[in-house]
TORDREN-107775 format. One line per 4 residues: their letters; for each residue z, y, x of C-alpha. Coordinates in nm, 3 decimals, padded with zeros to 5 digits. Each point is the difference from the previous one (the first is absolute). Example, Ala and Ser with C-alpha at 12.3 -4.5 7.8 and 13.67 -1.06 7.14 Angstrom:
<pts>
AS> 00.780 -00.450 01.230 ~ -00.066 00.344 00.137
</pts>
This chain:
<pts>
MNTN> 00.002 -00.008 00.004 ~ -00.079 00.344 00.100 ~ 00.309 00.200 00.076 ~ -00.150 00.352 00.133
FFEK> 00.127 00.163 -00.315 ~ 00.349 -00.132 00.045 ~ -00.001 00.110 00.375 ~ -00.132 00.353 -00.082
YAGF> 00.198 00.071 -00.302 ~ 00.293 -00.220 00.000 ~ 00.119 -00.065 00.355 ~ -00.092 -00.357 00.019
NPKT> -00.019 -00.128 00.350 ~ -00.208 -00.330 -00.004 ~ 00.141 -00.076 00.331 ~ 00.358 -00.019 -00.111
MTLR> -00.052 -00.052 -00.359 ~ -00.160 -00.217 -00.269 ~ -00.091 00.087 -00.354 ~ 00.158 -00.331 -00.148
TEFF> 00.327 00.105 00.147 ~ -00.038 00.359 -00.136 ~ -00.100 -00.184 -00.334 ~ 00.316 -00.207 -00.031
AGLT> 00.227 00.266 00.171 ~ -00.114 00.234 -00.286 ~ 00.029 -00.256 -00.276 ~ 00.358 -00.062 00.128
TFMT> 00.107 00.391 -00.012 ~ -00.154 -00.010 -00.344 ~ 00.201 -00.274 -00.130 ~ 00.311 00.122 00.143
MCYI> -00.004 00.325 -00.161 ~ -00.186 -00.031 -00.327 ~ 00.330 -00.031 -00.175 ~ -00.025 00.370 -00.011
LAVN> -00.275 -00.040 -00.274 ~ 00.274 -00.142 -00.225 ~ 00.294 00.202 00.126 ~ -00.153 00.338 00.002
PSIL> -00.078 00.031 -00.356 ~ 00.291 -00.175 -00.110 ~ 00.219 00.295 00.158 ~ -00.209 00.285 -00.061
CVTG> -00.048 -00.109 -00.402 ~ 00.382 00.093 -00.028 ~ -00.115 00.347 00.004 ~ -00.243 -00.002 -00.295
MDKG> -00.321 -00.069 00.217 ~ -00.236 -00.210 -00.118 ~ 00.034 -00.365 00.168 ~ -00.359 -00.085 00.017
AVFT> -00.111 00.357 00.131 ~ 00.269 -00.044 00.279 ~ -00.120 -00.339 00.106 ~ -00.362 00.135 00.008
ATAL> 00.136 00.293 00.212 ~ 00.196 -00.236 00.212 ~ -00.284 -00.232 00.065 ~ -00.241 00.282 00.068
VSAV> 00.207 00.224 00.247 ~ 00.107 -00.320 00.165 ~ -00.373 -00.092 00.058 ~ -00.134 00.365 00.101
GTLI> 00.286 00.072 00.233 ~ -00.021 -00.342 00.159 ~ -00.355 00.065 00.047 ~ 00.055 00.335 00.193
MAFY> 00.241 -00.185 00.227 ~ -00.303 -00.254 00.061 ~ -00.255 00.231 00.099 ~ 00.176 00.336 00.096
ARLP> 00.310 -00.143 00.172 ~ -00.160 -00.331 00.074 ~ 00.317 -00.192 -00.006 ~ 00.108 -00.311 -00.191
IALA> 00.239 00.184 -00.224 ~ 00.022 00.031 -00.394 ~ 00.120 00.265 -00.196 ~ 00.145 -00.002 -00.375
PGMG> 00.253 00.172 -00.219 ~ 00.334 -00.019 00.187 ~ 00.283 -00.187 -00.119 ~ 00.312 00.218 00.004
INAF> -00.197 00.306 -00.081 ~ -00.122 -00.126 -00.313 ~ 00.354 -00.061 -00.093 ~ 00.081 00.362 00.095
FAFT> -00.294 00.109 -00.203 ~ 00.106 -00.192 -00.319 ~ 00.386 -00.007 00.017 ~ 00.087 00.310 00.171
IVLG> -00.266 00.256 -00.082 ~ -00.080 -00.092 -00.352 ~ 00.300 -00.186 -00.119 ~ 00.272 00.131 00.197
MGYS> -00.142 00.395 00.028 ~ -00.154 00.022 -00.331 ~ -00.333 00.100 00.129 ~ -00.321 -00.149 -00.177
WQSA> -00.193 -00.255 00.187 ~ -00.286 00.242 00.008 ~ 00.240 00.234 00.203 ~ 00.079 -00.271 00.221
LTAV> -00.380 -00.075 00.063 ~ -00.032 00.368 00.079 ~ 00.270 -00.009 00.264 ~ -00.189 -00.297 00.147
FLEG> -00.313 00.160 00.026 ~ 00.149 00.295 00.176 ~ 00.161 -00.220 00.256 ~ -00.321 -00.149 00.053
IIFI> -00.161 00.340 00.079 ~ 00.283 00.105 00.209 ~ -00.027 -00.337 00.200 ~ -00.397 00.063 00.031
IISV> 00.073 00.343 00.181 ~ 00.274 -00.122 00.214 ~ -00.175 -00.315 00.100 ~ -00.337 00.213 00.114
TGVR> 00.229 00.213 00.197 ~ 00.209 -00.300 00.140 ~ 00.324 00.146 -00.108 ~ 00.063 -00.301 -00.245
EKIV> 00.118 -00.234 00.290 ~ 00.217 00.256 00.172 ~ 00.211 00.069 -00.333 ~ 00.140 -00.353 00.046
DCIP> 00.172 00.102 00.290 ~ 00.185 00.275 -00.176 ~ 00.200 -00.233 -00.222 ~ 00.284 -00.208 00.171
KNLR> -00.057 -00.383 00.061 ~ 00.314 -00.106 -00.168 ~ -00.090 00.215 -00.315 ~ -00.371 -00.168 00.026
FAIS> 00.134 -00.340 -00.002 ~ 00.280 00.086 -00.280 ~ -00.289 00.135 -00.219 ~ -00.211 -00.293 00.044
AGIG> 00.280 -00.249 -00.039 ~ 00.148 00.171 -00.315 ~ -00.350 00.028 -00.173 ~ 00.005 -00.397 00.055
LFIA> 00.356 -00.024 -00.156 ~ -00.121 00.232 -00.286 ~ -00.316 -00.222 -00.062 ~ 00.204 -00.313 -00.010
FLGF> 00.251 00.170 -00.227 ~ -00.280 00.078 -00.234 ~ -00.111 -00.383 -00.012 ~ 00.324 -00.096 -00.088
QNSG> -00.001 00.247 -00.270 ~ -00.339 -00.071 -00.132 ~ 00.126 -00.369 -00.014 ~ 00.301 00.064 -00.222
LIKA> 00.223 -00.183 00.293 ~ 00.208 00.326 00.000 ~ 00.061 00.230 -00.289 ~ 00.168 00.340 -00.081
DPTT> 00.392 -00.034 -00.074 ~ 00.204 00.298 -00.135 ~ 00.297 -00.114 00.211 ~ -00.135 -00.114 00.337
MLAI> -00.338 00.166 -00.035 ~ -00.174 -00.312 00.083 ~ 00.061 -00.360 -00.077 ~ -00.172 -00.324 -00.008
GDFN> -00.272 -00.028 -00.254 ~ -00.047 -00.242 -00.297 ~ -00.145 -00.346 00.052 ~ -00.372 -00.054 -00.157
LITV> -00.346 -00.108 00.052 ~ -00.079 00.352 00.183 ~ 00.280 -00.044 00.262 ~ -00.079 -00.385 00.046
LSVI> -00.370 00.101 00.066 ~ 00.105 00.283 00.253 ~ 00.241 -00.245 00.175 ~ -00.294 -00.238 00.031
SIIL> -00.218 00.292 00.128 ~ 00.237 00.096 00.266 ~ 00.075 -00.356 00.135 ~ -00.362 -00.098 00.005
GAVL> -00.109 00.282 00.162 ~ 00.256 -00.016 00.275 ~ -00.057 -00.383 00.062 ~ -00.412 00.054 -00.001
MKLK> 00.061 00.284 00.280 ~ 00.249 -00.235 00.175 ~ -00.258 -00.259 00.026 ~ -00.272 00.241 00.106
IRGG> -00.212 -00.043 -00.267 ~ -00.287 00.242 -00.009 ~ 00.017 00.231 -00.291 ~ 00.342 -00.131 -00.091
LFIS> 00.095 00.319 -00.215 ~ -00.290 -00.006 -00.175 ~ 00.007 -00.373 -00.062 ~ 00.341 00.009 -00.140
ILIC> -00.092 00.290 -00.235 ~ -00.296 -00.254 -00.123 ~ 00.212 -00.291 -00.060 ~ 00.284 00.212 -00.162
TIVG> -00.292 00.143 -00.234 ~ -00.099 -00.363 -00.098 ~ 00.366 -00.114 -00.038 ~ 00.063 00.300 -00.221
IPMG> -00.259 -00.132 -00.276 ~ 00.207 -00.262 -00.151 ~ 00.292 00.219 00.021 ~ -00.164 00.260 -00.204
LTTI> 00.014 00.272 00.279 ~ -00.376 -00.018 00.071 ~ -00.193 00.086 -00.304 ~ -00.373 -00.100 00.000
ASDF> -00.200 00.170 -00.275 ~ -00.247 -00.223 -00.200 ~ -00.301 00.205 00.142 ~ 00.119 -00.018 00.370
TPIT> -00.276 -00.024 00.267 ~ 00.091 00.000 00.353 ~ -00.344 00.180 00.130 ~ -00.055 00.339 -00.164
LPQS> -00.105 00.358 00.126 ~ 00.258 00.201 00.170 ~ 00.247 00.153 -00.224 ~ -00.072 00.370 -00.104
LSPT> 00.141 00.269 00.251 ~ 00.004 00.298 -00.263 ~ 00.368 -00.028 -00.100 ~ 00.102 00.099 00.363
FFQF> -00.308 00.149 00.165 ~ 00.048 00.343 00.123 ~ 00.312 00.051 -00.254 ~ 00.197 00.279 00.205
DFAS> 00.227 00.250 -00.128 ~ -00.011 00.288 00.267 ~ 00.216 00.207 -00.206 ~ 00.292 -00.177 00.111
VLNP> -00.069 00.084 00.342 ~ 00.214 00.325 -00.080 ~ 00.321 -00.202 -00.041 ~ 00.190 00.043 00.328
DMIL> 00.092 -00.376 -00.028 ~ -00.369 -00.092 00.058 ~ 00.007 00.148 00.344 ~ 00.310 -00.257 00.093
IVLL> -00.210 -00.272 -00.190 ~ -00.300 00.060 00.226 ~ 00.182 00.010 00.308 ~ 00.194 -00.306 -00.084
LAFM> -00.318 -00.167 -00.053 ~ -00.155 00.108 00.314 ~ 00.278 -00.114 00.200 ~ 00.039 -00.329 -00.139
NIFD> -00.393 -00.060 00.051 ~ 00.015 00.104 00.361 ~ 00.289 -00.226 00.065 ~ -00.155 -00.307 -00.186
TFGT> -00.351 00.062 00.153 ~ 00.106 00.099 00.355 ~ 00.238 -00.341 00.024 ~ -00.259 -00.210 -00.135
LVAT> -00.266 00.135 00.210 ~ 00.220 -00.073 00.334 ~ 00.086 -00.335 -00.124 ~ -00.358 -00.124 -00.071
ASQA> -00.131 00.184 00.289 ~ 00.246 -00.174 00.235 ~ -00.083 -00.335 -00.136 ~ -00.370 00.038 00.038
GYIN> 00.023 00.148 00.369 ~ -00.101 00.332 -00.105 ~ 00.285 00.205 00.159 ~ -00.071 00.104 00.358
AKGE> 00.257 00.081 00.296 ~ 00.079 00.325 -00.101 ~ 00.115 -00.113 -00.370 ~ -00.314 00.139 -00.146
IYRI> -00.147 -00.186 -00.299 ~ -00.376 -00.036 -00.015 ~ -00.166 00.212 -00.200 ~ 00.299 00.117 -00.199
KQSL> -00.150 00.368 -00.086 ~ -00.287 -00.214 -00.188 ~ 00.267 -00.245 -00.154 ~ 00.220 00.312 -00.128
LGDA> -00.285 00.188 -00.148 ~ -00.128 -00.319 -00.159 ~ 00.341 -00.035 -00.186 ~ 00.041 00.390 -00.092
VATT> -00.385 -00.040 -00.186 ~ 00.094 -00.334 -00.136 ~ 00.329 00.155 -00.164 ~ -00.196 00.310 -00.145
LGAV> -00.243 -00.210 -00.164 ~ 00.269 -00.239 -00.127 ~ 00.165 00.321 -00.165 ~ -00.326 00.087 -00.152
LGTS> -00.077 -00.359 -00.126 ~ 00.357 -00.028 -00.132 ~ 00.207 -00.188 00.231 ~ 00.320 00.078 00.221
TVCT> -00.015 00.049 00.372 ~ -00.213 -00.206 00.237 ~ 00.131 -00.154 00.328 ~ -00.104 -00.227 00.273
YVES> 00.122 -00.352 -00.078 ~ 00.234 -00.191 00.214 ~ -00.146 -00.307 -00.132 ~ -00.337 00.069 00.198
TSGI> 00.222 -00.167 00.282 ~ -00.070 -00.317 -00.163 ~ -00.359 00.039 00.057 ~ 00.046 00.110 00.352
AEGG> 00.203 -00.322 00.070 ~ -00.289 -00.192 -00.123 ~ -00.222 00.181 00.279 ~ -00.120 00.275 -00.195
RSGV> -00.105 00.303 00.245 ~ -00.264 00.235 -00.117 ~ -00.107 00.163 -00.319 ~ -00.162 -00.297 -00.134
TALV> 00.329 -00.149 -00.113 ~ 00.060 00.331 -00.189 ~ -00.338 -00.029 -00.151 ~ 00.067 -00.336 -00.134
VAVL> 00.321 00.102 -00.176 ~ -00.178 00.290 -00.160 ~ -00.260 -00.211 -00.131 ~ 00.250 -00.233 -00.162
FLLA> 00.170 00.284 -00.151 ~ -00.325 00.122 -00.172 ~ -00.047 -00.367 -00.124 ~ 00.345 00.011 -00.134
LFIS> -00.118 00.282 -00.257 ~ -00.191 -00.258 -00.177 ~ 00.301 -00.230 -00.083 ~ 00.257 00.264 -00.105
PIFL> 00.071 -00.190 -00.308 ~ 00.156 -00.287 00.218 ~ 00.210 00.274 00.201 ~ 00.102 00.174 -00.338
LVPG> 00.144 -00.301 -00.144 ~ 00.278 -00.022 00.241 ~ 00.357 00.062 -00.163 ~ 00.245 00.206 00.158
AATV> 00.234 -00.289 00.097 ~ -00.278 -00.136 00.222 ~ -00.022 00.283 00.198 ~ 00.376 00.010 00.087
GPLV> 00.005 -00.234 00.303 ~ -00.277 00.217 00.174 ~ 00.246 00.325 -00.069 ~ 00.298 -00.179 00.123
IVGA> -00.147 -00.140 00.308 ~ -00.215 00.265 00.101 ~ 00.336 00.209 -00.025 ~ 00.181 -00.228 00.226
LMAK> -00.294 00.018 00.250 ~ 00.052 00.380 00.006 ~ 00.366 -00.033 00.034 ~ -00.024 -00.152 00.326
DINK> 00.006 00.352 00.157 ~ 00.350 00.013 -00.042 ~ 00.025 -00.227 00.320 ~ -00.144 00.311 00.173
ISFD> 00.285 00.245 -00.121 ~ 00.221 00.098 00.274 ~ 00.356 -00.001 -00.162 ~ 00.163 00.081 00.338
EIDE> 00.062 00.363 -00.058 ~ 00.131 00.140 -00.341 ~ -00.220 00.320 00.004 ~ -00.308 -00.247 00.009
ALPA> 00.168 -00.289 -00.225 ~ 00.090 00.191 -00.270 ~ -00.305 00.195 -00.100 ~ -00.180 -00.342 00.014
FITL> 00.236 -00.161 -00.189 ~ 00.026 00.264 -00.271 ~ -00.397 -00.042 -00.013 ~ -00.006 -00.371 -00.050
LGIT> 00.285 00.035 -00.253 ~ -00.128 00.324 -00.192 ~ -00.340 -00.123 -00.054 ~ 00.129 -00.311 -00.208
ITYS> 00.293 00.144 -00.161 ~ -00.162 00.322 -00.141 ~ -00.306 -00.213 -00.100 ~ -00.215 00.265 00.173
IAEG> -00.153 -00.011 00.369 ~ -00.032 00.369 -00.008 ~ 00.379 00.059 -00.032 ~ 00.082 -00.253 00.248
IAFG> -00.222 00.161 00.266 ~ 00.141 00.337 -00.081 ~ 00.368 -00.139 00.015 ~ -00.102 -00.112 00.347
LISY> -00.177 00.273 00.131 ~ 00.276 00.246 -00.093 ~ 00.290 -00.174 00.120 ~ -00.173 -00.075 00.313
ALIK> -00.065 00.382 00.071 ~ 00.359 00.118 -00.129 ~ 00.174 -00.272 00.228 ~ -00.201 00.097 00.311
LFIG> 00.050 00.375 -00.072 ~ 00.387 -00.051 -00.043 ~ 00.073 -00.233 00.313 ~ -00.230 00.263 00.246
KARQ> -00.315 -00.231 00.032 ~ -00.213 00.272 -00.229 ~ -00.265 -00.016 00.322 ~ -00.094 -00.357 -00.110
LTPT> -00.119 00.145 -00.347 ~ -00.366 00.047 -00.020 ~ -00.140 00.312 -00.159 ~ -00.165 -00.286 -00.255
ICIL> 00.364 -00.123 -00.095 ~ 00.148 00.361 -00.031 ~ -00.266 00.118 -00.219 ~ 00.016 -00.311 -00.250
SVLL> 00.403 00.002 00.030 ~ -00.020 00.366 -00.125 ~ -00.215 -00.068 -00.289 ~ 00.143 -00.312 -00.116
LLRY> 00.358 00.191 00.005 ~ -00.133 00.294 -00.166 ~ -00.155 -00.221 -00.280 ~ 00.355 -00.169 -00.070
IVKF> 00.172 00.319 00.021 ~ -00.279 00.140 -00.256 ~ 00.037 -00.316 -00.212 ~ 00.373 -00.005 -00.043
L> 00.060 00.382 -00.049
</pts>
């Protein structure tokens, strides 16, 4: 087969790579991350968004974003709406702060535009260094705990209690299928079954049929034209930008995306051997810009922030090294558009496993937090705890930043505070003062 096209446009090197390896690497990556096609619509639809439109937006932006990585960044990396940030979109911005999902999409769109600008100028990667490592790890781990908490809540394994705030939930068919989803997903991942999370969703969806949790209409057809995007396409509310809280939302979305994308790029590039002796990542500017463009497009189509997926490491482990791997992933996402009825059958209980398991994997960053010094440990701990107990990623991050700045200031270590930390802390503090006066 003539490989000139892939050599010229996708970074394919026939001396060290084979198309067969790149194909199976792409298939592996898709199988390990395609659970997002079921989980993302399930999360975002609680805001009132049309589930079918969100599915189409998720598949389409994942395909387009990954194509950008294939032919612009020329790396074996895939993009899709990020776990954690989609929870922030639904449960913090919309359900927590009371904004409409149209306003939340507007915030994502503005964040994407800002990212395009700072990615072109090379500022984005420098911003990462402004936030202390401890807080970065705490934010990532805290979001993991929050996602797992959402999984337990959606399963009914925990419920509200007027005395203790939380208590163990009621035993019913939903909780049974949720427990099956968690255990099955963990077992398949431990056995290193390719696409373990996706397979667990598929099996639980089938098991849910006799349980009455998976409903199949009489006119069901597995193959159809893509669901319409019209309910979510270009549904912005720019008037909400005038609200002071919107500035905070955009900033928080920006920082969460920066940490997520940059950290994932380091992990994937390191595994692929694309980090040089100076610690520089190969074609990082192109990667960051591709992520920014995909996020902006995702908001236009109707989904939350798009991120680089750490599941790309599964394809890299299979030998994927060029944009051809990403191309295969993109094509599979496009094909998924035509089997949307299958993904939309998935009951919420079947997605509990991926939520809890992804949360557990994100929580591993707790091990990277230094608890030796109280001025570093306490803000990180407050961030971890705050994200979950306030049911808000935004509030948890705010508590952590403010406590970090105040403690450093009062112990005479103000020089350790970056201008970014100072500005954010002051803005967040003023927000609370205005809120409670």
